[in-house]
N, C-alpha and C positions, 0 to 999 in steps of 0.2 A: 111445405116440401118434405119436411121430416115426417109429418103425419102420414103422408102417402107412402113413404118408404118403409116405415116401421109398423104401420097399422094404427088405426084411430085409437083403439083402447090402450095399447101400449104407450102411445104418445101421450094420451091424456093422463095416464097413471104417472109417467115420468115427469110430466109438466107439473102435476099436482104435488108430487113429492119435492121437487125443486122449489116450488112456490112456498110450500110449508117450511122448508129449511130457511129460505130467505126471510120469511115472516118471523120465525123463531129467533134468528140472529138479530133482526131489527128490534124485536121486543127486548132481547137481552141488552143490547146497546142502550136502549131507552131507559131500561131499569138501572143500568150502571150510571147513566147521567143523572137520574133522579137521586140515586144514593150519593153521588158526588156533591150534590147541593148541600147535603147535611154533613158529610164527612170532610170535604175540602172546599169550603165556600169561596176561598180566594181563587182557586183554580177555576171553579164554576163561573165566578164573576168575570175572570179574564176571558173565558170561552164566550160568554155572553157579549162582552165588549167587542171581541173580534167579529162576532156574528153581526152585531149592530153596525160596525164600521163597514163590513162588506155590503150591507144594505145601503148605507149612505153612499158608498162608492158607486154602486150600480145605479142609484137614483141620479147622482151627478152625471154619470156617463150617459144615461138615458136623456136627461134634460139637455146636455150639451149636443147630443146627436140631433135632437129635435130642433134645437136652436140653429144648428148648422143647416138643417134641412129647410127651415123657414127662410134662412138667408140665401138659400140656393147654393150653398157651398158643397153639400154632399148630395149626390143624386140617389144613393141607395136608401137613405133614411133609416128606418127602424131596423132593417136587416144589418145595416152597417153597424148600428149600435150593438146589436147582439154579438156580432163577430168580434168587435173591439172588446166588449166585456169579457167574452170567453177567452180571448187571447191574454188580456190583462190578468184575469183570475187564475189561469192555469200556468202562467209563466212566472209566478211569484216564487 
């Protein structure tokens, strides 16, 4: 829709510049995280533990959703699991 309004070349140039900015920011954040491993290992370890816990929580939620689905308790199944996970994750 935007491409048709502003022209293909202008849209492509704008999209490419935005995409480059995003990639640059991501690279900077990744670099800061790698530096953090050396400069502040305790904080990096806490971050890694939180990440690991989130993964465990999502696995538990997924397994419980499938367990309920097998028992016939939840009709929505996997989509229900995704919605529950998103709500739990973003309401913390």
